[in-house]
N, CA, C, O and the ligand as a Tripos MOL2 file, in Angstrom:
@<TRIPOS>MOLECULE
protein
  309   307    78     0     0
PROTEIN
NO_CHARGES

@<TRIPOS>ATOM
      1 N         -17.8680  -18.4280   10.4200 N.3       1 MET1
      2 CA        -16.5460  -18.5630   11.0170 C.3       1 MET1
      3 C         -15.7670  -17.2640   10.8780 C.2       1 MET1
      4 O         -15.1940  -16.7750   11.8520 O.2       1 MET1
      5 N         -15.7420  -16.7000    9.6740 N.am      2 MET2
      6 CA        -14.9900  -15.4820    9.4640 C.3       2 MET2
      7 C         -15.6070  -14.2710   10.1610 C.2       2 MET2
      8 O         -14.9360  -13.2600   10.3690 O.2       2 MET2
      9 N         -16.8750  -14.3780   10.5180 N.am      3 ALA3
     10 CA        -17.5240  -13.2650   11.2130 C.3       3 ALA3
     11 C         -16.8610  -13.0100   12.5600 C.2       3 ALA3
     12 O         -17.0060  -11.9330   13.1370 O.2       3 ALA3
     13 N         -16.1410  -13.9970   13.0520 N.am      4 GLN4
     14 CA        -15.4650  -13.8100   14.3280 C.3       4 GLN4
     15 C         -14.2980  -12.8290   14.2090 C.2       4 GLN4
     16 O         -13.8840  -12.2230   15.1970 O.2       4 GLN4
     17 N         -13.7860  -12.6830   13.0220 N.am      5 LEU5
     18 CA        -12.6520  -11.7790   12.8440 C.3       5 LEU5
     19 C         -13.0920  -10.3330   13.0070 C.2       5 LEU5
     20 O         -12.5650   -9.6050   13.8490 O.2       5 LEU5
     21 N         -14.0500   -9.9270   12.2060 N.am      6 LEU6
     22 CA        -14.5680   -8.5600   12.2520 C.3       6 LEU6
     23 C         -15.9060   -8.5870   11.5270 C.2       6 LEU6
     24 O         -16.0580   -9.2680   10.5130 O.2       6 LEU6
     25 N         -16.8640   -7.8520   12.0450 N.am      7 ALA7
     26 CA        -18.1270   -7.7470   11.3280 C.3       7 ALA7
     27 C         -17.9740   -6.6950   10.2430 C.2       7 ALA7
     28 O         -17.6520   -5.5420   10.5310 O.2       7 ALA7
     29 N         -18.2000   -7.0820    9.0160 N.am      8 MET8
     30 CA        -18.0600   -6.0990    7.9470 C.3       8 MET8
     31 C         -18.8880   -6.4850    6.7330 C.2       8 MET8
     32 O         -19.4920   -7.5570    6.6770 O.2       8 MET8
     33 N         -18.8970   -5.6050    5.7930 N.am      9 ASP9
     34 CA        -19.7050   -5.7760    4.6010 C.3       9 ASP9
     35 C         -19.0140   -6.7130    3.6240 C.2       9 ASP9
     36 O         -18.0160   -6.3460    3.0030 O.2       9 ASP9
     37 N         -19.5380   -7.9110    3.4880 N.am     10 THR10
     38 CA        -18.9330   -8.8670    2.5710 C.3      10 THR10
     39 C         -19.8750   -9.1820    1.4090 C.2      10 THR10
     40 O         -19.6890  -10.1700    0.6990 O.2      10 THR10
     41 N         -20.8800   -8.3400    1.2240 N.am     11 ARG11
     42 CA        -21.8880   -8.6510    0.2120 C.3      11 ARG11
     43 C         -21.3420   -8.5990   -1.2010 C.2      11 ARG11
     44 O         -21.7190   -9.4020   -2.0550 O.2      11 ARG11
     45 N         -20.4550   -7.6540   -1.4410 N.am     12 GLU12
     46 CA        -19.9160   -7.5840   -2.7970 C.3      12 GLU12
     47 C         -18.4400   -7.2490   -2.7760 C.2      12 GLU12
     48 O         -17.9620   -6.4870   -1.9360 O.2      12 GLU12
     49 N         -17.7420   -7.8340   -3.7120 N.am     13 ARG13
     50 CA        -16.3270   -7.5240   -3.8470 C.3      13 ARG13
     51 C         -16.1950   -6.1680   -4.5120 C.2      13 ARG13
     52 O         -16.8710   -5.8970   -5.5040 O.2      13 ARG13
     53 N         -15.3490   -5.3270   -3.9900 N.am     14 PRO14
     54 CA        -15.0850   -4.0520   -4.6710 C.3      14 PRO14
     55 C         -14.3980   -4.3270   -6.0130 C.2      14 PRO14
     56 O         -13.8250   -5.3980   -6.2140 O.2      14 PRO14
     57 N         -14.4590   -3.3850   -6.8980 N.am     15 SER15
     58 CA        -13.8230   -3.5750   -8.1970 C.3      15 SER15
     59 C         -12.5620   -2.7300   -8.2860 C.2      15 SER15
     60 O         -12.3350   -1.8400   -7.4670 O.2      15 SER15
     61 N         -11.7520   -3.0190   -9.2840 N.am     16 ARG16
     62 CA        -10.5510   -2.2260   -9.5080 C.3      16 ARG16
     63 C         -10.9240   -0.7990   -9.8870 C.2      16 ARG16
     64 O         -12.0260   -0.6080  -10.4010 O.2      16 ARG16
     65 N         -10.1030    0.2040   -9.6760 N.am     17 PRO17
     66 CA         -8.7360    0.0760   -9.1580 C.3      17 PRO17
     67 C          -8.6690    0.0790   -7.6330 C.2      17 PRO17
     68 O          -7.6000   -0.1400   -7.0640 O.2      17 PRO17
     69 N          -9.7820    0.3200   -6.9750 N.am     18 GLN18
     70 CA         -9.7430    0.3630   -5.5120 C.3      18 GLN18
     71 C          -9.3350   -0.9830   -4.9370 C.2      18 GLN18
     72 O          -8.5760   -1.0520   -3.9700 O.2      18 GLN18
     73 N          -9.8440   -2.0500   -5.5380 N.am     19 PHE19
     74 CA         -9.6130   -3.3740   -4.9990 C.3      19 PHE19
     75 C          -8.5240   -4.0950   -5.7700 C.2      19 PHE19
     76 O          -8.6330   -4.2820   -6.9820 O.2      19 PHE19
     77 N          -7.4850   -4.4950   -5.0790 N.am     20 ILE20
     78 CA         -6.4210   -5.2900   -5.6770 C.3      20 ILE20
     79 C          -6.4010   -6.6100   -4.9260 C.2      20 ILE20
     80 O          -6.1750   -6.6450   -3.7170 O.2      20 ILE20
     81 N          -6.6360   -7.6830   -5.6450 N.am     21 ASP21
     82 CA         -6.6890   -8.9900   -4.9820 C.3      21 ASP21
     83 C          -5.2740   -9.4810   -4.7120 C.2      21 ASP21
     84 O          -4.5190   -9.7880   -5.6340 O.2      21 ASP21
     85 N          -4.9330   -9.5480   -3.4450 N.am     22 ILE22
     86 CA         -3.5870   -9.9830   -3.0690 C.3      22 ILE22
     87 C          -3.6220  -11.3600   -2.4060 C.2      22 ILE22
     88 O          -2.6810  -11.7490   -1.7140 O.2      22 ILE22
     89 N          -4.7190  -12.0920   -2.6240 N.am     23 SER23
     90 CA         -4.8420  -13.4450   -2.0630 C.3      23 SER23
     91 C          -3.6660  -14.3070   -2.5040 C.2      23 SER23
     92 O          -3.2700  -14.2840   -3.6700 O.2      23 SER23
     93 N          -3.1190  -15.0580   -1.5750 N.am     24 GLY24
     94 CA         -2.0240  -15.9640   -1.8880 C.3      24 GLY24
     95 C          -0.6580  -15.3310   -1.7290 C.2      24 GLY24
     96 O           0.3530  -16.0330   -1.7170 O.2      24 GLY24
     97 N          -0.6130  -13.9980   -1.6060 N.am     25 GLN25
     98 CA          0.6800  -13.3350   -1.4450 C.3      25 GLN25
     99 C           1.0900  -13.3450    0.0220 C.2      25 GLN25
    100 O           0.2590  -13.4920    0.9180 O.2      25 GLN25
    101 N           2.3840  -13.1860    0.2430 N.am     26 THR26
    102 CA          2.9250  -13.1780    1.5950 C.3      26 THR26
    103 C           3.5950  -11.8400    1.8670 C.2      26 THR26
    104 O           4.3670  -11.3390    1.0490 O.2      26 THR26
    105 N           3.2900  -11.2740    3.0210 N.am     27 PHE27
    106 CA          3.8730   -9.9970    3.4330 C.3      27 PHE27
    107 C           4.4910  -10.2060    4.8080 C.2      27 PHE27
    108 O           3.7820  -10.3080    5.8090 O.2      27 PHE27
    109 N           5.8100  -10.2700    4.8460 N.am     28 GLY28
    110 CA          6.4640  -10.5520    6.1200 C.3      28 GLY28
    111 C           6.0560  -11.9290    6.6080 C.2      28 GLY28
    112 O           6.3040  -12.9290    5.9330 O.2      28 GLY28
    113 N           5.4350  -11.9880    7.7720 N.am     29 ARG29
    114 CA          4.9820  -13.2680    8.3350 C.3      29 ARG29
    115 C           3.5240  -13.5590    8.0040 C.2      29 ARG29
    116 O           2.9920  -14.5990    8.3920 O.2      29 ARG29
    117 N           2.8920  -12.6640    7.3040 N.am     30 LEU30
    118 CA          1.4630  -12.8160    7.0260 C.3      30 LEU30
    119 C           1.2250  -13.3550    5.6170 C.2      30 LEU30
    120 O           1.7210  -12.8060    4.6330 O.2      30 LEU30
    121 N           0.4620  -14.4310    5.5430 N.am     31 LYS31
    122 CA          0.0330  -14.9480    4.2430 C.3      31 LYS31
    123 C          -1.4280  -14.5740    4.0560 C.2      31 LYS31
    124 O          -2.2580  -14.7940    4.9370 O.2      31 LYS31
    125 N          -1.7260  -14.0080    2.9020 N.am     32 VAL32
    126 CA         -3.0890  -13.5700    2.6390 C.3      32 VAL32
    127 C          -3.9200  -14.7680    2.1840 C.2      32 VAL32
    128 O          -3.6050  -15.4040    1.1790 O.2      32 VAL32
    129 N          -4.9780  -15.0700    2.9270 N.am     33 ILE33
    130 CA         -5.8160  -16.2260    2.6160 C.3      33 ILE33
    131 C          -6.8630  -15.8560    1.5710 C.2      33 ILE33
    132 O          -6.9930  -16.5250    0.5460 O.2      33 ILE33
    133 N          -7.6060  -14.7860    1.8400 N.am     34 LYS34
    134 CA         -8.6660  -14.3990    0.9040 C.3      34 LYS34
    135 C          -9.2100  -13.0260    1.2650 C.2      34 LYS34
    136 O          -8.9360  -12.4770    2.3320 O.2      34 LYS34
    137 N          -9.9780  -12.5030    0.3510 N.am     35 TYR35
    138 CA        -10.6880  -11.2450    0.5970 C.3      35 TYR35
    139 C         -11.6590  -11.4290    1.7570 C.2      35 TYR35
    140 O         -12.3540  -12.4420    1.8340 O.2      35 TYR35
    141 N         -11.7060  -10.4660    2.6460 N.am     36 HIS36
    142 CA        -12.5650  -10.5840    3.8120 C.3      36 HIS36
    143 C         -13.7890   -9.6730    3.7130 C.2      36 HIS36
    144 O         -14.9170  -10.1360    3.8780 O.2      36 HIS36
    145 N         -13.5800   -8.4030    3.4510 N.am     37 GLY37
    146 CA        -14.7180   -7.4970    3.3670 C.3      37 GLY37
    147 C         -14.2840   -6.0590    3.5150 C.2      37 GLY37
    148 O         -13.0940   -5.7480    3.5720 O.2      37 GLY37
    149 N         -15.2820   -5.1820    3.5750 N.am     38 ARG38
    150 CA        -14.9950   -3.7650    3.7020 C.3      38 ARG38
    151 C         -15.5270   -3.2360    5.0130 C.2      38 ARG38
    152 O         -16.5560   -3.6880    5.5140 O.2      38 ARG38
    153 N         -14.8100   -2.2700    5.5630 N.am     39 ARG39
    154 CA        -15.2200   -1.6260    6.7960 C.3      39 ARG39
    155 C         -14.7480   -0.1830    6.7060 C.2      39 ARG39
    156 O         -13.5610    0.0830    6.5170 O.2      39 ARG39
    157 N         -15.6770    0.7350    6.8410 N.am     40 ASN40
    158 CA        -15.3430    2.1560    6.7550 C.3      40 ASN40
    159 C         -14.5900    2.4910    5.4680 C.2      40 ASN40
    160 O         -13.6900    3.3300    5.4630 O.2      40 ASN40
    161 N         -14.9680    1.8290    4.3880 N.am     41 GLY41
    162 CA        -14.3480    2.1340    3.1030 C.3      41 GLY41
    163 C         -13.0020    1.4650    2.8860 C.2      41 GLY41
    164 O         -12.4190    1.5740    1.8070 O.2      41 GLY41
    165 N         -12.5050    0.7770    3.8990 N.am     42 LYS42
    166 CA        -11.2170    0.1010    3.7730 C.3      42 LYS42
    167 C         -11.4430   -1.3650    3.4370 C.2      42 LYS42
    168 O         -12.4280   -1.9720    3.8570 O.2      42 LYS42
    169 N         -10.5220   -1.9130    2.6800 N.am     43 ILE43
    170 CA        -10.6430   -3.2990    2.2500 C.3      43 ILE43
    171 C          -9.7570   -4.1780    3.1250 C.2      43 ILE43
    172 O          -8.5750   -3.9000    3.3280 O.2      43 ILE43
    173 N         -10.3610   -5.2370    3.6300 N.am     44 TYR44
    174 CA         -9.6470   -6.1360    4.5300 C.3      44 TYR44
    175 C          -9.4920   -7.5200    3.9170 C.2      44 TYR44
    176 O         -10.3370   -7.9890    3.1550 O.2      44 TYR44
    177 N          -8.3860   -8.1520    4.2770 N.am     45 PHE45
    178 CA         -8.1310   -9.5220    3.8560 C.3      45 PHE45
    179 C          -7.9440  -10.3860    5.0940 C.2      45 PHE45
    180 O          -7.4720   -9.9210    6.1320 O.2      45 PHE45
    181 N          -8.3250  -11.6590    4.9610 N.am     46 VAL46
    182 CA         -8.0390  -12.6220    6.0090 C.3      46 VAL46
    183 C          -6.6060  -13.0760    5.8220 C.2      46 VAL46
    184 O          -6.2350  -13.5600    4.7530 O.2      46 VAL46
    185 N          -5.8040  -12.9210    6.8590 N.am     47 CYS47
    186 CA         -4.4090  -13.3210    6.7960 C.3      47 CYS47
    187 C          -4.1110  -14.3560    7.8640 C.2      47 CYS47
    188 O          -4.7610  -14.4060    8.9080 O.2      47 CYS47
    189 N          -3.1110  -15.1800    7.5790 N.am     48 GLU48
    190 CA         -2.6500  -16.1200    8.5860 C.3      48 GLU48
    191 C          -1.1760  -15.8520    8.8450 C.2      48 GLU48
    192 O          -0.3420  -15.8710    7.9400 O.2      48 GLU48
    193 N          -0.8910  -15.6030   10.1130 N.am     49 CYS49
    194 CA          0.4920  -15.3650   10.5250 C.3      49 CYS49
    195 C           1.2280  -16.6980   10.5850 C.2      49 CYS49
    196 O           0.6010  -17.7540   10.6670 O.2      49 CYS49
    197 N           2.5420  -16.6510   10.5440 N.am     50 LYS50
    198 CA          3.3460  -17.8760   10.6470 C.3      50 LYS50
    199 C           3.0720  -18.6350   11.9400 C.2      50 LYS50
    200 O           3.2560  -19.8510   11.9950 O.2      50 LYS50
    201 N           2.6390  -17.9350   12.9690 N.am     51 CYS51
    202 CA          2.3640  -18.5930   14.2480 C.3      51 CYS51
    203 C           1.0060  -19.2820   14.2500 C.2      51 CYS51
    204 O           0.6680  -19.9760   15.2090 O.2      51 CYS51
    205 N           0.2160  -19.0980   13.1820 N.am     52 GLY52
    206 CA         -1.0780  -19.7570   13.1000 C.3      52 GLY52
    207 C          -2.2570  -18.8570   13.4090 C.2      52 GLY52
    208 O          -3.4060  -19.2580   13.2190 O.2      52 GLY52
    209 N          -1.9950  -17.6480   13.8820 N.am     53 THR53
    210 CA         -3.0660  -16.7120   14.1980 C.3      53 THR53
    211 C          -3.7120  -16.1900   12.9170 C.2      53 THR53
    212 O          -3.0230  -15.7740   11.9860 O.2      53 THR53
    213 N          -5.0400  -16.2170   12.8820 N.am     54 LYS54
    214 CA         -5.7510  -15.6370   11.7510 C.3      54 LYS54
    215 C          -6.2920  -14.2760   12.1630 C.2      54 LYS54
    216 O          -6.7900  -14.1000   13.2750 O.2      54 LYS54
    217 N          -6.1880  -13.3210   11.2520 N.am     55 LEU55
    218 CA         -6.6490  -11.9810   11.5660 C.3      55 LEU55
    219 C          -7.0180  -11.2440   10.2890 C.2      55 LEU55
    220 O          -6.5920  -11.6040    9.1920 O.2      55 LEU55
    221 N          -7.8160  -10.2070   10.4620 N.am     56 ALA56
    222 CA         -8.1930   -9.3630    9.3290 C.3      56 ALA56
    223 C          -7.2280   -8.1960    9.2590 C.2      56 ALA56
    224 O          -6.9900   -7.5180   10.2580 O.2      56 ALA56
    225 N          -6.6710   -7.9620    8.0720 N.am     57 VAL57
    226 CA         -5.6890   -6.8960    7.9030 C.3      57 VAL57
    227 C          -6.0920   -6.0270    6.7200 C.2      57 VAL57
    228 O          -6.5330   -6.5230    5.6830 O.2      57 VAL57
    229 N          -5.9330   -4.7390    6.8950 N.am     58 MET58
    230 CA         -6.2540   -3.8050    5.8270 C.3      58 MET58
    231 C          -5.2950   -4.0170    4.6450 C.2      58 MET58
    232 O          -4.0830   -4.1260    4.8280 O.2      58 MET58
    233 N          -5.8540   -4.0720    3.4510 N.am     59 GLY59
    234 CA         -5.0410   -4.3230    2.2690 C.3      59 GLY59
    235 C          -3.9210   -3.3260    2.0980 C.2      59 GLY59
    236 O          -2.8050   -3.7050    1.7440 O.2      59 GLY59
    237 N          -4.1940   -2.0550    2.3420 N.am     60 GLU60
    238 CA         -3.1520   -1.0450    2.1260 C.3      60 GLU60
    239 C          -2.0250   -1.1750    3.1420 C.2      60 GLU60
    240 O          -0.8850   -0.8150    2.8510 O.2      60 GLU60
    241 N          -2.3320   -1.6840    4.3300 N.am     61 GLN61
    242 CA         -1.2730   -1.8720    5.3250 C.3      61 GLN61
    243 C          -0.3480   -3.0130    4.9290 C.2      61 GLN61
    244 O           0.8420   -2.9950    5.2440 O.2      61 GLN61
    245 N          -0.9020   -4.0070    4.2360 N.am     62 LEU62
    246 CA         -0.0590   -5.0950    3.7360 C.3      62 LEU62
    247 C           0.8360   -4.5790    2.6260 C.2      62 LEU62
    248 O           2.0400   -4.8310    2.6110 O.2      62 LEU62
    249 N           0.2360   -3.8580    1.7020 N.am     63 ARG63
    250 CA          0.9970   -3.4260    0.5340 C.3      63 ARG63
    251 C           2.0400   -2.3720    0.8650 C.2      63 ARG63
    252 O           3.0830   -2.3170    0.2140 O.2      63 ARG63
    253 N           1.7830   -1.5320    1.8640 N.am     64 ASN64
    254 CA          2.7880   -0.5070    2.1730 C.3      64 ASN64
    255 C           3.7740   -0.9740    3.2450 C.2      64 ASN64
    256 O           4.6480   -0.2120    3.6590 O.2      64 ASN64
    257 N           3.6360   -2.2230    3.6920 N.am     65 GLY65
    258 CA          4.6380   -2.7900    4.5880 C.3      65 GLY65
    259 C           4.4260   -2.5230    6.0600 C.2      65 GLY65
    260 O           5.2740   -2.8880    6.8750 O.2      65 GLY65
    261 N           3.3120   -1.8930    6.4310 N.am     66 SER66
    262 CA          3.1110   -1.5930    7.8460 C.3      66 SER66
    263 C           2.5050   -2.7680    8.6120 C.2      66 SER66
    264 O           2.5050   -2.7620    9.8430 O.2      66 SER66
    265 N           1.9930   -3.7690    7.9090 N.am     67 ALA67
    266 CA          1.4780   -4.9690    8.5700 C.3      67 ALA67
    267 C           2.2970   -6.1580    8.1020 C.2      67 ALA67
    268 O           2.2590   -6.5280    6.9290 O.2      67 ALA67
    269 N           3.0360   -6.7530    9.0280 N.am     68 LYS68
    270 CA          3.9080   -7.8680    8.6560 C.3      68 LYS68
    271 C           3.7350   -9.0750    9.5510 C.2      68 LYS68
    272 O           4.2430  -10.1520    9.2410 O.2      68 LYS68
    273 N           3.0260   -8.9140   10.6570 N.am     69 LYS69
    274 CA          2.8110  -10.0300   11.5770 C.3      69 LYS69
    275 C           1.5660   -9.7700   12.3980 C.2      69 LYS69
    276 O           0.9900   -8.6830   12.3430 O.2      69 LYS69
    277 N           1.1410  -10.7980   13.1820 N.am     70 CYS70
    278 CA         -0.1320  -10.7000   13.8850 C.3      70 CYS70
    279 C          -0.0630   -9.7200   15.0400 C.2      70 CYS70
    280 O          -1.0670   -9.1000   15.3880 O.2      70 CYS70
    281 N           1.0830   -9.5770   15.6230 N.am     71 ARG71
    282 CA          1.2720   -8.6230   16.7170 C.3      71 ARG71
    283 C           2.7390   -8.2450   16.7460 C.2      71 ARG71
    284 O           3.5820   -8.9280   16.1650 O.2      71 ARG71
    285 N           3.0350   -7.1480   17.4300 N.am     72 ALA72
    286 CA          4.3760   -6.5680   17.3570 C.3      72 ALA72
    287 C           5.4700   -7.5520   17.7390 C.2      72 ALA72
    288 O           6.5400   -7.5540   17.1310 O.2      72 ALA72
    289 N           5.2110   -8.3960   18.7470 N.am     73 LYS73
    290 CA          6.2750   -9.2490   19.2560 C.3      73 LYS73
    291 C           6.1850  -10.6890   18.7820 C.2      73 LYS73
    292 O           6.8240  -11.5770   19.3450 O.2      73 LYS73
    293 N           5.3930  -10.9160   17.7510 N.am     74 CYS74
    294 CA          5.2530  -12.2980   17.2890 C.3      74 CYS74
    295 C           6.5360  -12.7910   16.6460 C.2      74 CYS74
    296 O           7.0260  -12.2070   15.6790 O.2      74 CYS74
    297 N           7.0780  -13.8800   17.1960 N.am     75 THR75
    298 CA          8.2510  -14.4910   16.5880 C.3      75 THR75
    299 C           8.0630  -15.9890   16.4740 C.2      75 THR75
    300 O           8.9430  -16.6800   15.9630 O.2      75 THR75
    301 N           6.9200  -16.5150   16.9440 N.am     76 ALA76
    302 CA          6.6710  -17.9630   16.9300 C.3      76 ALA76
    303 C           6.5330  -18.4740   15.5140 C.2      76 ALA76
    304 O           6.0200  -17.7660   14.6470 O.2      76 ALA76
    305 N           6.9760  -19.6710   15.2690 N.am     77 GLU77
    306 CA          6.8210  -20.2960   13.9470 C.3      77 GLU77
    307 C           5.5380  -21.1000   13.9160 C.2      77 GLU77
    308 O           5.2150  -21.7080   12.8950 O.2      77 GLU77
    309 ZN          1.9340  -14.3340   14.6970 Zn       78 ZN78
@<TRIPOS>BOND
     1     1     2 1
     2     2     3 1
     3     3     4 2
     4     3     5 am
     5     5     6 1
     6     6     7 1
     7     7     8 2
     8     7     9 am
     9     9    10 1
    10    10    11 1
    11    11    12 2
    12    11    13 am
    13    13    14 1
    14    14    15 1
    15    15    16 2
    16    15    17 am
    17    17    18 1
    18    18    19 1
    19    19    20 2
    20    19    21 am
    21    21    22 1
    22    22    23 1
    23    23    24 2
    24    23    25 am
    25    25    26 1
    26    26    27 1
    27    27    28 2
    28    27    29 am
    29    29    30 1
    30    30    31 1
    31    31    32 2
    32    31    33 am
    33    33    34 1
    34    34    35 1
    35    35    36 2
    36    35    37 am
    37    37    38 1
    38    38    39 1
    39    39    40 2
    40    39    41 am
    41    41    42 1
    42    42    43 1
    43    43    44 2
    44    43    45 am
    45    45    46 1
    46    46    47 1
    47    47    48 2
    48    47    49 am
    49    49    50 1
    50    50    51 1
    51    51    52 2
    52    51    53 am
    53    53    54 1
    54    54    55 1
    55    55    56 2
    56    55    57 am
    57    57    58 1
    58    58    59 1
    59    59    60 2
    60    59    61 am
    61    61    62 1
    62    62    63 1
    63    63    64 2
    64    63    65 am
    65    65    66 1
    66    66    67 1
    67    67    68 2
    68    67    69 am
    69    69    70 1
    70    70    71 1
    71    71    72 2
    72    71    73 am
    73    73    74 1
    74    74    75 1
    75    75    76 2
    76    75    77 am
    77    77    78 1
    78    78    79 1
    79    79    80 2
    80    79    81 am
    81    81    82 1
    82    82    83 1
    83    83    84 2
    84    83    85 am
    85    85    86 1
    86    86    87 1
    87    87    88 2
    88    87    89 am
    89    89    90 1
    90    90    91 1
    91    91    92 2
    92    91    93 am
    93    93    94 1
    94    94    95 1
    95    95    96 2
    96    95    97 am
    97    97    98 1
    98    98    99 1
    99    99   100 2
   100    99   101 am
   101   101   102 1
   102   102   103 1
   103   103   104 2
   104   103   105 am
   105   105   106 1
   106   106   107 1
   107   107   108 2
   108   107   109 am
   109   109   110 1
   110   110   111 1
   111   111   112 2
   112   111   113 am
   113   113   114 1
   114   114   115 1
   115   115   116 2
   116   115   117 am
   117   117   118 1
   118   118   119 1
   119   119   120 2
   120   119   121 am
   121   121   122 1
   122   122   123 1
   123   123   124 2
   124   123   125 am
   125   125   126 1
   126   126   127 1
   127   127   128 2
   128   127   129 am
   129   129   130 1
   130   130   131 1
   131   131   132 2
   132   131   133 am
   133   133   134 1
   134   134   135 1
   135   135   136 2
   136   135   137 am
   137   137   138 1
   138   138   139 1
   139   139   140 2
   140   139   141 am
   141   141   142 1
   142   142   143 1
   143   143   144 2
   144   143   145 am
   145   145   146 1
   146   146   147 1
   147   147   148 2
   148   147   149 am
   149   149   150 1
   150   150   151 1
   151   151   152 2
   152   151   153 am
   153   153   154 1
   154   154   155 1
   155   155   156 2
   156   155   157 am
   157   157   158 1
   158   158   159 1
   159   159   160 2
   160   159   161 am
   161   161   162 1
   162   162   163 1
   163   163   164 2
   164   163   165 am
   165   165   166 1
   166   166   167 1
   167   167   168 2
   168   167   169 am
   169   169   170 1
   170   170   171 1
   171   171   172 2
   172   171   173 am
   173   173   174 1
   174   174   175 1
   175   175   176 2
   176   175   177 am
   177   177   178 1
   178   178   179 1
   179   179   180 2
   180   179   181 am
   181   181   182 1
   182   182   183 1
   183   183   184 2
   184   183   185 am
   185   185   186 1
   186   186   187 1
   187   187   188 2
   188   187   189 am
   189   189   190 1
   190   190   191 1
   191   191   192 2
   192   191   193 am
   193   193   194 1
   194   194   195 1
   195   195   196 2
   196   195   197 am
   197   197   198 1
   198   198   199 1
   199   199   200 2
   200   199   201 am
   201   201   202 1
   202   202   203 1
   203   203   204 2
   204   203   205 am
   205   205   206 1
   206   206   207 1
   207   207   208 2
   208   207   209 am
   209   209   210 1
   210   210   211 1
   211   211   212 2
   212   211   213 am
   213   213   214 1
   214   214   215 1
   215   215   216 2
   216   215   217 am
   217   217   218 1
   218   218   219 1
   219   219   220 2
   220   219   221 am
   221   221   222 1
   222   222   223 1
   223   223   224 2
   224   223   225 am
   225   225   226 1
   226   226   227 1
   227   227   228 2
   228   227   229 am
   229   229   230 1
   230   230   231 1
   231   231   232 2
   232   231   233 am
   233   233   234 1
   234   234   235 1
   235   235   236 2
   236   235   237 am
   237   237   238 1
   238   238   239 1
   239   239   240 2
   240   239   241 am
   241   241   242 1
   242   242   243 1
   243   243   244 2
   244   243   245 am
   245   245   246 1
   246   246   247 1
   247   247   248 2
   248   247   249 am
   249   249   250 1
   250   250   251 1
   251   251   252 2
   252   251   253 am
   253   253   254 1
   254   254   255 1
   255   255   256 2
   256   255   257 am
   257   257   258 1
   258   258   259 1
   259   259   260 2
   260   259   261 am
   261   261   262 1
   262   262   263 1
   263   263   264 2
   264   263   265 am
   265   265   266 1
   266   266   267 1
   267   267   268 2
   268   267   269 am
   269   269   270 1
   270   270   271 1
   271   271   272 2
   272   271   273 am
   273   273   274 1
   274   274   275 1
   275   275   276 2
   276   275   277 am
   277   277   278 1
   278   278   279 1
   279   279   280 2
   280   279   281 am
   281   281   282 1
   282   282   283 1
   283   283   284 2
   284   283   285 am
   285   285   286 1
   286   286   287 1
   287   287   288 2
   288   287   289 am
   289   289   290 1
   290   290   291 1
   291   291   292 2
   292   291   293 am
   293   293   294 1
   294   294   295 1
   295   295   296 2
   296   295   297 am
   297   297   298 1
   298   298   299 1
   299   299   300 2
   300   299   301 am
   301   301   302 1
   302   302   303 1
   303   303   304 2
   304   303   305 am
   305   305   306 1
   306   306   307 1
   307   307   308 2
@<TRIPOS>SUBSTRUCTURE
     1 MET1         2 RESIDUE 1 A MET
     2 MET2         6 RESIDUE 1 A MET
     3 ALA3        10 RESIDUE 1 A ALA
     4 GLN4        14 RESIDUE 1 A GLN
     5 LEU5        18 RESIDUE 1 A LEU
     6 LEU6        22 RESIDUE 1 A LEU
     7 ALA7        26 RESIDUE 1 A ALA
     8 MET8        30 RESIDUE 1 A MET
     9 ASP9        34 RESIDUE 1 A ASP
    10 THR10       38 RESIDUE 1 A THR
    11 ARG11       42 RESIDUE 1 A ARG
    12 GLU12       46 RESIDUE 1 A GLU
    13 ARG13       50 RESIDUE 1 A ARG
    14 PRO14       54 RESIDUE 1 A PRO
    15 SER15       58 RESIDUE 1 A SER
    16 ARG16       62 RESIDUE 1 A ARG
    17 PRO17       66 RESIDUE 1 A PRO
    18 GLN18       70 RESIDUE 1 A GLN
    19 PHE19       74 RESIDUE 1 A PHE
    20 ILE20       78 RESIDUE 1 A ILE
    21 ASP21       82 RESIDUE 1 A ASP
    22 ILE22       86 RESIDUE 1 A ILE
    23 SER23       90 RESIDUE 1 A SER
    24 GLY24       94 RESIDUE 1 A GLY
    25 GLN25       98 RESIDUE 1 A GLN
    26 THR26      102 RESIDUE 1 A THR
    27 PHE27      106 RESIDUE 1 A PHE
    28 GLY28      110 RESIDUE 1 A GLY
    29 ARG29      114 RESIDUE 1 A ARG
    30 LEU30      118 RESIDUE 1 A LEU
    31 LYS31      122 RESIDUE 1 A LYS
    32 VAL32      126 RESIDUE 1 A VAL
    33 ILE33      130 RESIDUE 1 A ILE
    34 LYS34      134 RESIDUE 1 A LYS
    35 TYR35      138 RESIDUE 1 A TYR
    36 HIS36      142 RESIDUE 1 A HIS
    37 GLY37      146 RESIDUE 1 A GLY
    38 ARG38      150 RESIDUE 1 A ARG
    39 ARG39      154 RESIDUE 1 A ARG
    40 ASN40      158 RESIDUE 1 A ASN
    41 GLY41      162 RESIDUE 1 A GLY
    42 LYS42      166 RESIDUE 1 A LYS
    43 ILE43      170 RESIDUE 1 A ILE
    44 TYR44      174 RESIDUE 1 A TYR
    45 PHE45      178 RESIDUE 1 A PHE
    46 VAL46      182 RESIDUE 1 A VAL
    47 CYS47      186 RESIDUE 1 A CYS
    48 GLU48      190 RESIDUE 1 A GLU
    49 CYS49      194 RESIDUE 1 A CYS
    50 LYS50      198 RESIDUE 1 A LYS
    51 CYS51      202 RESIDUE 1 A CYS
    52 GLY52      206 RESIDUE 1 A GLY
    53 THR53      210 RESIDUE 1 A THR
    54 LYS54      214 RESIDUE 1 A LYS
    55 LEU55      218 RESIDUE 1 A LEU
    56 ALA56      222 RESIDUE 1 A ALA
    57 VAL57      226 RESIDUE 1 A VAL
    58 MET58      230 RESIDUE 1 A MET
    59 GLY59      234 RESIDUE 1 A GLY
    60 GLU60      238 RESIDUE 1 A GLU
    61 GLN61      242 RESIDUE 1 A GLN
    62 LEU62      246 RESIDUE 1 A LEU
    63 ARG63      250 RESIDUE 1 A ARG
    64 ASN64      254 RESIDUE 1 A ASN
    65 GLY65      258 RESIDUE 1 A GLY
    66 SER66      262 RESIDUE 1 A SER
    67 ALA67      266 RESIDUE 1 A ALA
    68 LYS68      270 RESIDUE 1 A LYS
    69 LYS69      274 RESIDUE 1 A LYS
    70 CYS70      278 RESIDUE 1 A CYS
    71 ARG71      282 RESIDUE 1 A ARG
    72 ALA72      286 RESIDUE 1 A ALA
    73 LYS73      290 RESIDUE 1 A LYS
    74 CYS74      294 RESIDUE 1 A CYS
    75 THR75      298 RESIDUE 1 A THR
    76 ALA76      302 RESIDUE 1 A ALA
    77 GLU77      306 RESIDUE 1 A GLU
    78 ZN78       309 GROUP 0 **** ****
C-alpha cells in the first residue's frame, strides 16, 4: 500500500543522529503517521493532511517548516 506513495529503500531504519523519529507529531496541517523510507539519502515520513490526503514528506522539510500541507492551496478539512 505504501509503495504507492514513493518507491524507496525501507529495508532498514536509519539511526540517530541522522534519523529523528517524528511519528505522531503535527506540522501545520500534516500529521506524521510513520517512517516511510529513504530516497537519495533523504528520510521520508508518511503524512496525512487534514484533508485526508496521504503523502510522503521529507523529514527535514517538516522540521524546518517548509512542508505544512499536502499542496499549496489545500484548505479542506
Ligand atoms: Zn490537504
